[in-house]
PATIMAR-812336 format. One record per residue (C-alpha): y negated, x, z; residue number from 1. Coordinates in nm, 4 decimals. Example, Ala and Ser with C-alpha at 12.3 -4.5 7.8 and 13.67 -1.06 7.14 Angstrom:
<atoms>
       c2       c1       c3 resi
   0.4500   1.2300   0.7800    1
   0.1060   1.3670   0.7140    2
</atoms>
This chain:
<atoms>
       c2       c1       c3 resi
  -1.2305   4.4223  -2.4378    1
  -1.4309   4.1696  -2.2588    2
  -1.4254   3.8257  -2.3381    3
  -1.7133   3.5846  -2.3261    4
  -1.7635   3.2495  -2.4665    5
  -1.9772   3.2113  -2.7591    6
  -2.2546   3.0521  -2.5966    7
  -2.3375   3.3941  -2.3579    8
  -2.3100   3.6107  -2.6995    9
  -2.7211   3.5639  -2.7469   10
  -2.8146   3.6428  -2.3826   11
  -2.5893   3.9323  -2.4332   12
  -2.7366   4.0971  -2.6761   13
  -3.1193   3.9935  -2.5611   14
  -3.0513   4.1530  -2.1899   15
  -3.0701   3.8198  -2.0329   16
  -2.7025   3.7817  -1.9454   17
  -2.6298   4.1005  -1.6987   18
  -2.3724   3.9617  -1.4991   19
  -1.9989   3.7955  -1.4800   20
  -1.8161   3.6894  -1.2599   21
  -1.3931   3.7111  -1.3074   22
  -1.1258   3.5536  -1.1006   23
  -0.9354   3.8968  -1.1587   24
  -0.6036   3.9782  -0.9129   25
  -0.7451   4.3644  -0.9845   26
  -0.9946   4.5234  -1.1930   27
  -0.9913   4.5290  -1.5350   28
  -1.3020   4.7453  -1.6198   29
  -1.4686   5.0292  -1.4496   30
  -1.8146   5.1621  -1.4401   31
  -1.9412   5.3554  -1.7313   32
  -1.6704   5.1962  -1.9503   33
  -1.7598   5.0262  -2.3006   34
  -1.5403   4.7064  -2.3931   35
  -1.5781   4.5628  -2.6933   36
  -1.7066   4.1875  -2.7203   37
  -1.6032   4.0224  -3.0761   38
  -1.8504   3.9869  -3.2884   39
  -2.1546   4.1167  -3.1143   40
  -2.0977   4.4874  -3.0473   41
  -1.9976   4.6667  -2.7114   42
  -2.0921   4.6182  -2.3591   43
  -2.1376   4.8857  -2.1040   44
  -2.0095   4.8589  -1.7423   45
  -2.2638   4.9288  -1.4616   46
  -2.1218   4.8295  -1.1663   47
  -1.8133   4.6623  -1.0319   48
  -1.7829   4.5091  -0.6785   49
  -1.5669   4.2712  -0.5065   50
  -1.7560   3.9223  -0.3490   51
  -1.6941   3.5681  -0.2233   52
  -1.8135   3.2779  -0.4166   53
  -1.9898   3.1905  -0.1054   54
  -2.2111   3.5046  -0.1272   55
  -2.3594   3.4040  -0.4719   56
  -2.6718   3.3097  -0.5205   57
  -2.9398   3.1165  -0.8222   58
  -3.0217   3.4821  -0.9214   59
  -2.6528   3.5654  -0.9759   60
  -2.6233   3.2252  -1.1710   61
  -2.9144   3.3228  -1.4114   62
  -2.7902   3.6577  -1.4535   63
  -2.4475   3.5585  -1.6081   64
  -2.6237   3.2897  -1.8326   65
  -2.6132   2.9620  -1.6067   66
  -2.9395   2.7166  -1.5227   67
  -2.7760   2.7016  -1.1328   68
  -2.5587   2.8082  -0.8994   69
  -2.3625   2.4765  -0.9306   70
  -2.3065   2.5115  -1.2861   71
  -2.1637   2.8543  -1.2289   72
  -1.9297   2.7498  -0.9252   73
  -1.8172   2.4606  -1.1358   74
  -1.7142   2.7150  -1.4363   75
  -1.5487   2.9367  -1.2128   76
  -1.3530   2.6567  -1.0796   77
  -1.2336   2.5554  -1.3958   78
  -1.0162   2.8241  -1.5432   79
  -0.6448   2.8658  -1.4987   80
  -0.7002   2.9711  -1.1378   81
  -0.7814   2.6517  -1.0516   82
  -0.9952   2.5136  -0.7905   83
  -1.2502   2.7608  -0.5876   84
  -1.3882   2.7647  -0.1982   85
  -1.6621   2.9572  -0.0526   86
  -1.3856   3.2526  -0.0021   87
  -1.2334   3.2815  -0.3397   88
  -1.2424   3.6456  -0.4206   89
  -1.4444   3.7501  -0.7138   90
  -1.5042   4.0592  -0.9353   91
  -1.8872   4.0929  -0.9936   92
  -1.9248   4.2948  -1.3158   93
  -2.2882   4.4155  -1.3739   94
  -2.3321   4.4947  -1.7549   95
  -2.5650   4.5640  -2.0424   96
  -2.5226   4.5286  -2.4126   97
  -2.4542   4.8647  -2.5744   98
  -2.5167   4.8177  -2.9463   99
  -2.2987   4.7223  -3.2173  100
  -2.0829   5.0629  -3.2355  101
  -1.7929   4.9003  -3.2254  102
  -1.8291   4.7651  -3.5931  103
  -1.7758   4.9686  -3.9116  104
  -2.0887   4.8864  -4.1289  105
  -1.8937   4.9483  -4.4307  106
  -1.6937   4.6714  -4.3695  107
  -1.9182   4.4059  -4.4816  108
  -1.9819   4.5818  -4.8437  109
  -1.7680   4.4060  -5.0583  110
  -1.9307   4.6250  -5.4075  111
  -1.6073   4.8052  -5.4384  112
  -1.6422   4.9461  -5.7923  113
  -1.4300   5.1720  -5.9310  114
  -1.5502   5.4860  -5.7388  115
  -1.4940   5.3436  -5.4356  116
  -1.1078   5.1827  -5.5260  117
  -1.0661   5.5672  -5.5935  118
  -1.1651   5.6767  -5.3003  119
  -0.9849   5.3997  -5.1152  120
  -0.6760   5.5131  -5.3041  121
  -0.6971   5.8547  -5.2022  122
  -0.7324   5.7651  -4.8648  123
  -0.4796   5.5477  -4.8239  124
  -0.2533   5.8060  -5.0131  125
  -0.3096   6.0493  -4.7446  126
  -0.2353   5.7975  -4.4861  127
   0.0960   5.7499  -4.6591  128
   0.1667   6.0642  -4.7001  129
   0.4211   6.1065  -4.3476  130
   0.5562   5.7576  -4.4093  131
   0.4089   5.4593  -4.6521  132
   0.2929   5.1915  -4.4394  133
  -0.0925   5.1102  -4.5609  134
   0.0007   4.8459  -4.8018  135
   0.2568   4.6347  -4.6088  136
   0.0169   4.6452  -4.3246  137
  -0.2831   4.5422  -4.4862  138
  -0.0710   4.2656  -4.6821  139
   0.0803   4.1440  -4.3403  140
  -0.2678   4.1264  -4.1483  141
  -0.3937   3.9370  -4.4749  142
  -0.1299   3.7153  -4.4487  143
  -0.1138   3.6727  -4.0830  144
  -0.4796   3.6423  -3.9047  145
  -0.5222   3.7059  -3.5801  146
  -0.2041   3.7088  -3.4338  147
  -0.0930   3.9773  -3.1727  148
  -0.0401   4.3311  -3.2156  149
   0.2565   4.3055  -3.0888  150
   0.3922   4.0423  -3.3155  151
   0.2672   4.2535  -3.6239  152
   0.4113   4.5331  -3.5060  153
   0.7636   4.3649  -3.4266  154
   0.7429   4.2152  -3.7795  155
   0.7759   4.5647  -3.9304  156
   1.0133   4.6722  -3.6679  157
   0.7448   4.9075  -3.5356  158
   0.6358   5.0321  -3.1509  159
   0.3067   4.8258  -3.0524  160
   0.0974   5.1629  -2.9897  161
   0.1463   5.3590  -3.2712  162
   0.0826   5.0090  -3.4830  163
  -0.2306   4.9635  -3.3382  164
  -0.3386   5.3177  -3.4105  165
  -0.2436   5.2785  -3.7746  166
  -0.4419   4.9607  -3.7919  167
  -0.7874   5.1612  -3.6143  168
  -0.7117   5.4160  -3.9110  169
  -0.7627   5.0951  -4.1758  170
  -1.0680   4.9752  -3.9525  171
  -1.2313   5.3017  -3.9677  172
  -1.2000   5.3105  -4.3490  173
  -1.3606   4.9536  -4.3328  174
  -1.0814   4.7661  -4.4551  175
  -1.0057   4.5727  -4.1159  176
  -1.1871   4.4211  -3.8152  177
  -1.0449   4.3235  -3.4664  178
  -1.0629   4.0307  -3.2621  179
  -0.9902   3.9558  -2.9118  180
  -0.6370   3.8606  -3.0354  181
  -0.4639   4.0438  -3.3783  182
  -0.6786   4.1216  -3.6758  183
  -0.8204   4.0073  -4.0314  184
  -0.9138   4.1880  -4.3227  185
  -1.2742   4.2865  -4.3013  186
  -1.5007   4.1487  -4.6525  187
  -1.4415   4.4802  -4.7849  188
  -1.0701   4.4769  -4.7313  189
  -1.0532   4.1224  -4.9055  190
  -1.2454   4.2728  -5.2022  191
  -1.0075   4.5993  -5.2183  192
  -0.7142   4.3982  -5.2002  193
  -0.8027   4.1614  -5.4451  194
  -0.8636   4.4135  -5.7068  195
  -0.6189   4.7080  -5.5812  196
  -0.2682   4.7530  -5.7944  197
  -0.0091   4.7213  -5.5774  198
   0.1273   5.1037  -5.5124  199
   0.4952   5.0180  -5.6446  200
   0.3336   4.9593  -6.0212  201
   0.0863   5.2648  -5.9461  202
   0.3931   5.4997  -5.8782  203
   0.5867   5.3872  -6.2073  204
</atoms>
C-alpha cells in the first residue's frame, strides 16, 4: 500500500504525478510492485533510488505534484521525521497509475434482488463450511469501520493474517472494501446485510 494525500490523487490518475519522495529507514516498495492507493486503484513502481534533499530539482518537485522545489522541501520537512537539510536521505520512487484493478466493480451495485441474495447466501455458506465466520465478520466491519485489521482480529480471538485473508474473500464477493486502515462494507455489502436473514434464523 502507498499512501497519498487526496490532493495528489487527480495528478496520479492523470499521469502528471510520477514521483514521490519518502523518508523511510528502508525501502518499503520494490521495482515492478503494484500497491493499492485508495480510492484511485493501484500504483506501479518503476524505479527506487536513494537520494539526498540537496540533489532534488525543480523538475522533481513538479513531477511529485508541487509548484516549486521550496514547497516540496517544506512538505518533506513537515512530517514526523522533523527538520531536514541538504544531507537528509530520501527514497526517490518513480511510479505510474496502474488502473483501478484493486476495485471490485460489483461492490458498487446495490441492486441485491432475490437471485443475488440467494447467490450470496450460497457463497457465504460455502465459505462457512470449515468454520462459521462470515456473518460475524460482516457485522463487526459494519459496527467498527476503518479499524485496523489486527484489532478486529483480536476482537474475534483470531490471528491477523488469516483474518485479513478471509476479509479478502468477502471483498471478492463485492461485500467489503479496504482502506488505508481497516475496512467498511461496500454499498453492495450494506444492501445485502440490510436484507439478509440472520443465519441463526435461516437454520431453524
